[in-house]
MIBAKE-137884 format. One record per residue (C-alpha): residue in three letters; residue number from 1; x negated, z negated, y negated. Coordinates in steps of 0.02 Angstrom, whole numbers. Example, Ala and Ser with C-alpha at 12.3 -4.5 7.8 and 13.67 -1.06 7.14 Angstrom:
('ALA' 1 (-615 -390 225))
('SER' 2 (-684 -357 53))
//
This chain:
('MET' 1 (-4111 5275 -13011))
('VAL' 2 (-3937 5218 -13060))
('GLN' 3 (-3843 5139 -12922))
('ASN' 4 (-3653 5128 -12901))
('THR' 5 (-3595 4975 -12997))
('GLU' 6 (-3453 4930 -12884))
('PRO' 7 (-3483 4760 -12795))
('GLN' 8 (-3571 4793 -12636))
('SER' 9 (-3457 4669 -12547))
('GLU' 10 (-3312 4785 -12586))
('GLN' 11 (-3396 4943 -12527))
('SER' 12 (-3377 5017 -12349))
('PRO' 13 (-3543 5048 -12260))
('ALA' 14 (-3508 5234 -12286))
('ARG' 15 (-3489 5217 -12472))
('ALA' 16 (-3642 5106 -12489))
('ALA' 17 (-3749 5230 -12395))
('TRP' 18 (-3679 5371 -12502))
('ALA' 19 (-3722 5275 -12661))
('ARG' 20 (-3901 5249 -12595))
('ILE' 21 (-3947 5421 -12521))
('GLY' 22 (-3810 5541 -12573))
('THR' 23 (-3797 5640 -12412))
('VAL' 24 (-3726 5628 -12233))
('ILE' 25 (-3705 5744 -12086))
('ILE' 26 (-3524 5757 -12026))
('PRO' 27 (-3520 5810 -11846))
('GLY' 28 (-3381 5898 -11745))
('VAL' 29 (-3275 5967 -11890))
('LEU' 30 (-3304 6153 -11866))
('SER' 31 (-3236 6237 -11709))
('THR' 32 (-3328 6387 -11631))
('ASP' 33 (-3180 6501 -11665))
('ARG' 34 (-3165 6448 -11849))
('PHE' 35 (-3352 6471 -11874))
('ALA' 36 (-3349 6641 -11796))
('ALA' 37 (-3206 6690 -11911))
('ILE' 38 (-3299 6626 -12065))
('LYS' 39 (-3459 6712 -12017))
('SER' 40 (-3372 6878 -11986))
('GLU' 41 (-3273 6864 -12151))
('ALA' 42 (-3435 6831 -12249))
('ALA' 43 (-3519 6984 -12168))
('GLU' 44 (-3372 7093 -12216))
('ARG' 45 (-3373 7035 -12394))
('LEU' 46 (-3558 7058 -12433))
('ASP' 47 (-3523 7201 -12549))
('GLN' 48 (-3416 7085 -12658))
('ALA' 49 (-3562 6972 -12694))
('VAL' 50 (-3574 6937 -12884))
('PRO' 51 (-3753 6906 -12946))
('HIS' 52 (-3785 6735 -13026))
('VAL' 53 (-3941 6752 -13132))
('HIS' 54 (-4011 6657 -13280))
('ASP' 55 (-4189 6627 -13337))
('HIS' 56 (-4185 6470 -13445))
('THR' 57 (-4171 6280 -13426))
('ALA' 58 (-4019 6198 -13496))
('ALA' 59 (-3913 6040 -13491))
('HIS' 60 (-3726 6082 -13493))
('ARG' 61 (-3576 5986 -13565))
('ASP' 62 (-3501 5966 -13394))
('GLY' 63 (-3649 5855 -13344))
('SER' 64 (-3746 5993 -13245))
('PHE' 65 (-3928 6033 -13268))
('ALA' 66 (-4001 6202 -13232))
('THR' 67 (-4167 6294 -13222))
('PRO' 68 (-4192 6479 -13179))
('VAL' 69 (-4090 6545 -13033))
('HIS' 70 (-4067 6715 -12944))
('CYS' 71 (-3939 6724 -12805))
('ALA' 72 (-3759 6786 -12783))
('PHE' 73 (-3587 6714 -12744))
('ILE' 74 (-3450 6784 -12632))
('LYS' 75 (-3274 6725 -12663))
('PRO' 76 (-3193 6648 -12510))
('GLY' 77 (-3083 6745 -12396))
('PRO' 78 (-2934 6677 -12298))
('ALA' 79 (-3041 6598 -12159))
('LEU' 80 (-3144 6498 -12281))
('GLU' 81 (-2996 6454 -12394))
('THR' 82 (-2909 6382 -12243))
('LEU' 83 (-3059 6271 -12205))
('ALA' 84 (-3089 6217 -12380))
('TYR' 85 (-2911 6148 -12386))
('ASP' 86 (-2903 6086 -12211))
('LYS' 87 (-2828 5910 -12198))
('GLU' 88 (-2941 5860 -12051))
('LEU' 89 (-3101 5911 -12141))
('LEU' 90 (-3041 5819 -12297))
('SER' 91 (-3008 5664 -12195))
('ALA' 92 (-3181 5673 -12118))
('VAL' 93 (-3267 5697 -12289))
('ARG' 94 (-3174 5547 -12360))
('GLU' 95 (-3222 5439 -12206))
('HIS' 96 (-3407 5486 -12204))
('THR' 97 (-3437 5472 -12388))
('GLY' 98 (-3323 5318 -12415))
('ILE' 99 (-3235 5402 -12561))
('PRO' 100 (-3048 5390 -12523))
('ARG' 101 (-2976 5495 -12666))
('LEU' 102 (-3069 5655 -12637))
('VAL' 103 (-2972 5816 -12652))
('PRO' 104 (-3034 5995 -12623))
('ARG' 105 (-3082 6121 -12759))
('GLY' 106 (-3114 6268 -12647))
('GLY' 107 (-3264 6358 -12576))
('ALA' 108 (-3383 6504 -12585))
('VAL' 109 (-3526 6590 -12496))
('VAL' 110 (-3697 6594 -12576))
('ARG' 111 (-3795 6744 -12536))
('TYR' 112 (-3988 6739 -12545))
('ARG' 113 (-4087 6902 -12527))
('GLU' 114 (-4276 6914 -12516))
('GLY' 115 (-4349 6838 -12672))
('ASP' 116 (-4190 6747 -12726))
('PHE' 117 (-4203 6563 -12774))
('GLN' 118 (-4122 6415 -12863))
('GLY' 119 (-4232 6311 -12970))
('LEU' 120 (-4203 6119 -12984))
('HIS' 121 (-4023 6091 -13037))
('LEU' 122 (-3876 5977 -13036))
('ASP' 123 (-3702 6039 -12989))
('SER' 124 (-3553 6008 -13102))
('ILE' 125 (-3494 5832 -13117))
('LYS' 126 (-3324 5901 -13064))
('SER' 127 (-3393 5922 -12891))
('THR' 128 (-3413 5743 -12827))
('VAL' 129 (-3455 5804 -12656))
('THR' 130 (-3522 5973 -12594))
('VAL' 131 (-3501 6012 -12411))
('ALA' 132 (-3608 6153 -12336))
('PHE' 133 (-3664 6242 -12181))
('THR' 134 (-3760 6402 -12149))
('VAL' 135 (-3704 6555 -12061))
('THR' 136 (-3885 6614 -12038))
('GLU' 137 (-3993 6512 -11919))
('ASP' 138 (-4155 6523 -12010))
('LEU' 139 (-4103 6473 -12188))
('PRO' 140 (-4245 6365 -12253))
('ALA' 141 (-4209 6185 -12306))
('MET' 142 (-4169 6152 -12489))
('GLY' 143 (-4273 6041 -12600))
('TRP' 144 (-4202 5868 -12630))
('ALA' 145 (-4253 5725 -12744))
('PRO' 146 (-4154 5567 -12699))
('HIS' 147 (-4268 5461 -12806))
('LEU' 148 (-4195 5549 -12954))
('TYR' 149 (-4014 5506 -12907))
('ASN' 150 (-3912 5503 -13071))
('ALA' 151 (-4067 5530 -13177))
('SER' 152 (-4040 5579 -13359))
('VAL' 153 (-4066 5758 -13415))
('ASP' 154 (-4217 5699 -13516))
('VAL' 155 (-4296 5635 -13354))
('LEU' 156 (-4258 5797 -13265))
('GLY' 157 (-4331 5896 -13410))
('LYS' 158 (-4495 5803 -13393))
('VAL' 159 (-4494 5830 -13205))
('VAL' 160 (-4481 6014 -13233))
('ALA' 161 (-4620 6007 -13362))
('ASP' 162 (-4733 5908 -13247))
('HIS' 163 (-4694 5982 -13081))
('GLY' 164 (-4608 6150 -13113))
('VAL' 165 (-4435 6205 -13046))
('PHE' 166 (-4489 6189 -12862))
('PRO' 167 (-4571 6018 -12860))
('GLU' 168 (-4672 5964 -12710))
('GLY' 169 (-4765 5807 -12649))
('GLY' 170 (-4732 5621 -12683))
('GLU' 171 (-4549 5575 -12664))
('PHE' 172 (-4487 5753 -12668))
('THR' 173 (-4416 5802 -12497))
('SER' 174 (-4294 5923 -12417))
('LEU' 175 (-4123 5940 -12334))
('GLN' 176 (-4082 6058 -12194))
('HIS' 177 (-3903 6121 -12187))
('PRO' 178 (-3827 6130 -12010))
('TYR' 179 (-3800 6300 -11929))
('GLY' 180 (-3611 6310 -11922))
('GLU' 181 (-3606 6359 -11735))
('GLU' 182 (-3660 6178 -11699))
('GLY' 183 (-3494 6114 -11771))
('ALA' 184 (-3569 6002 -11902))
('VAL' 185 (-3573 6013 -12096))
('ARG' 186 (-3679 5922 -12223))
('ALA' 187 (-3600 5827 -12368))
('PHE' 188 (-3711 5796 -12519))
('ALA' 189 (-3701 5734 -12698))
('GLY' 190 (-3754 5891 -12781))
('TYR' 191 (-3694 5825 -12950))
('GLY' 192 (-3806 5672 -12939))
('VAL' 193 (-3961 5721 -12842))
('PRO' 194 (-4071 5864 -12907))
('HIS' 195 (-4096 6003 -12779))
('TRP' 196 (-4172 6175 -12771))
('ARG' 197 (-4213 6320 -12654))
('ARG' 198 (-4382 6405 -12658))
('PRO' 199 (-4395 6595 -12659))
('MET' 200 (-4325 6671 -12502))
('THR' 201 (-4430 6777 -12385))
('SER' 202 (-4276 6841 -12292))
('GLU' 203 (-4090 6850 -12317))
('GLY' 204 (-3974 6705 -12291))
('LEU' 205 (-3795 6646 -12313))
('LEU' 206 (-3736 6474 -12360))
('VAL' 207 (-3555 6419 -12352))
('THR' 208 (-3514 6285 -12483))
('MET' 209 (-3352 6187 -12516))
('GLU' 210 (-3326 6069 -12663))
('PHE' 211 (-3224 5908 -12676))
('PHE' 212 (-3190 5802 -12825))
('ASP' 213 (-3139 5617 -12847))
('LEU' 214 (-2971 5588 -12924))
//
């Protein structure tokens, strides 16, 4: 695992924790009214979902790593766009991650139908922090491999060869995203920590927002 090289004495506790585990729950940033608006907006836009499907394993020039995936993305409507660029949310994400120069890139809704999945992957390096919450209460936790934080693509390729695209056991674990009605969101380093979602047995919607470090 490659750790952040900044001197630990110069890091805030939040930044040190982020460099170590790459995730944090941020409470109290999503009001009941705002969640209701985003949930309603997502439901109204289901017919706009664009399939995201590929069946190969590849390392991309932007630093991302991908294995087979089958899901769909819904572009954000006004309610989600307003949240993604909300100054209070941005301030909270900066505070809880310890990354002071973060700026928003926008958001989307990921739609999973029965049988949909995402194999082990890394998000684009342009997305320093991904913030997410669910609008469906029973969305299963995603797979999470913190012991592979900042692992090389060669290492990830061997993991897939040895354990498959949905690895289990050992140091592989999982992360649950908060249900938005609770007012909390999860921030995670999707560009640095491999993660995945096993085939769904029901439908689910996950709201995601991306932030990058200037």
